[in-house]
C-alpha positions in Angstrom: 118.0 111.5 106.2 116.0 111.7 103.3 116.0 108.1 101.6 114.2 106.3 99.1 110.8 104.0 100.7 109.6 101.6 98.4 105.7 100.4 99.2 103.5 97.7 97.8 100.1 99.0 97.8 97.1 96.5 96.7 93.2 96.2 96.9 90.6 93.7 95.6 87.2 94.9 97.2 85.3 97.6 96.1 86.9 100.4 93.1 90.2 98.8 93.2 92.0 101.5 91.3 90.4 104.2 93.0 91.3 102.8 96.2 94.9 102.2 95.0 95.1 106.1 94.0 93.4 107.5 97.6 96.0 105.6 98.9 99.1 107.4 97.0 97.4 110.6 97.3 97.2 110.3 101.0 100.8 109.8 101.1 101.3 112.2 98.9 99.7 114.9 101.0 102.0 114.7 103.7 105.0 116.6 104.4 107.4 114.1 105.3 106.9 112.0 102.2 107.1 112.7 98.5 105.6 110.2 95.9 108.4 110.0 92.9 107.3 107.4 90.9 104.4 104.8 90.5 104.4 101.5 88.8 101.4 100.8 86.6 98.6 99.0 87.8 98.7 95.0 87.8 95.7 92.7 87.9 97.3 89.8 89.9 96.1 86.7 91.4 95.1 85.8 94.7 97.8 84.3 96.8 97.3 81.6 99.8 93.8 82.5 100.0 92.5 81.8 96.4 88.8 81.7 96.8 88.5 85.6 96.6 88.4 88.0 93.9 91.8 89.4 91.9 93.8 92.1 93.0 95.0 95.3 91.7 98.7 95.7 92.8 101.0 98.6 92.4 104.4 99.9 94.0 105.3 103.1 94.8 108.6 105.1 95.1 109.0 107.3 97.8 111.6 110.1 99.5 111.1 110.4 102.7 113.0 110.8 106.4 110.3 109.0 108.3 111.5 106.2 110.4 110.4 102.7 109.3 108.0 102.6 112.5 106.6 105.7 111.8 106.2 104.9 108.1 104.4 101.7 109.2 101.7 104.0 111.5 101.1 106.1 108.2 100.3 103.5 106.5 98.4 101.4 108.6 96.3 105.3 109.2 95.9 105.5 105.5 94.3 101.7 105.3 91.9 102.7 108.5 90.8 105.9 106.4 90.0 103.7 103.5 88.0 101.0 105.4 90.4 98.3 106.0 89.0 96.7 109.4 92.3 97.4 112.3 91.7 93.7 113.3 91.6 91.8 110.0 92.8 87.7 108.9 96.4 87.4 107.5 95.8 87.0 103.4 91.9 88.3 103.3 90.2 90.4 100.9 91.0 93.8 101.4 90.0 97.2 100.6 93.6 98.4 100.6 96.8 97.1 102.0 100.0 99.0 102.2 102.9 97.4 102.7 106.8 98.4 103.6 108.8 96.0 101.0 112.3 97.9 101.5 114.6 101.1 103.0 117.3 101.8 101.1 119.6 101.8 103.9 117.0 100.3 107.0 116.9 97.3 107.9 114.5 96.4 110.3 113.7 93.2 112.6 110.7 94.0 114.9 107.7 91.5 115.9 105.5 94.0 113.8 107.6 95.4 111.3 110.3 93.6 109.1 112.2 95.6 106.4 113.2 94.6 104.1 109.4 92.7 103.9 110.0 88.7 104.2 108.3 87.6 101.6 109.1 90.2 98.5 111.3 87.9 97.1 108.2 85.4 96.3 105.5 87.8 95.3 105.5 88.4 91.8 102.7 91.0 92.6 105.4 92.9 94.1 108.7 92.1 91.9 107.0 92.8 88.5 105.6 96.6 89.1 108.7 97.5 91.3 110.8 96.1 88.6 108.9 98.8 86.2 109.9 101.6 88.1 113.5 100.8 89.5 115.1 97.1 88.3 118.4 98.3 89.4 116.9 99.1 93.4 120.0 96.9 95.4 117.5 95.1 98.1 119.5 95.8 101.4 120.2 92.5 102.8 119.3 90.4 99.9 122.1 91.5 98.1 120.0 91.6 94.7 118.5 94.1 92.4 114.8 93.9 92.0 114.9 92.6 88.5 117.2 89.7 89.7 114.9 89.1 92.3 112.3 88.9 89.7 114.3 86.3 87.6 114.8 84.2 90.5 111.0 84.4 92.1 109.0 81.0 92.0 106.2 82.3 92.2 104.1 81.7 88.8 100.7 83.3 89.2 99.4 85.4 87.0 100.4 89.4 86.7 98.5 91.4 83.7 99.2 94.9 83.7 95.7 96.3 83.9 95.9 99.2 81.3 97.4 97.0 78.7 94.5 94.3 79.5 92.0 96.9 78.8 93.3 98.1 75.3 93.8 94.6 73.8 
């Protein structure tokens, strides 16, 4: 069954914008995935380990019939292709990071995969771009829309639209 899937994509090493566009293109060339919408790119402060470069982040809306475990393998394959080491520390600088945020109708609770993403409610760098493209999407298990989660988000970090910042 084809359903909506939302991925968060981030980068803070190298050409961050190019890394994100390359990851989106790698998703879109697959027959089982159709990229429907992409949010703007936002420049965001690092969380958790703050002594690193700022990130570029976005959210993409996909249609796919891939099961969540297969989607995770696709995302990890793209990360490897773009140069992210297979064994990496949590929250360290990264060339690319693809996180499955939510499936339209599926919840997953495995050791290596939890959907919806367990920290999405506390991350403006996810919620701001996601609200741009799908504010009314009801997040499975949360019982709230993306825009509602954003208004409740405790994160106070800076999330600036990358293109708007350049033209200002």
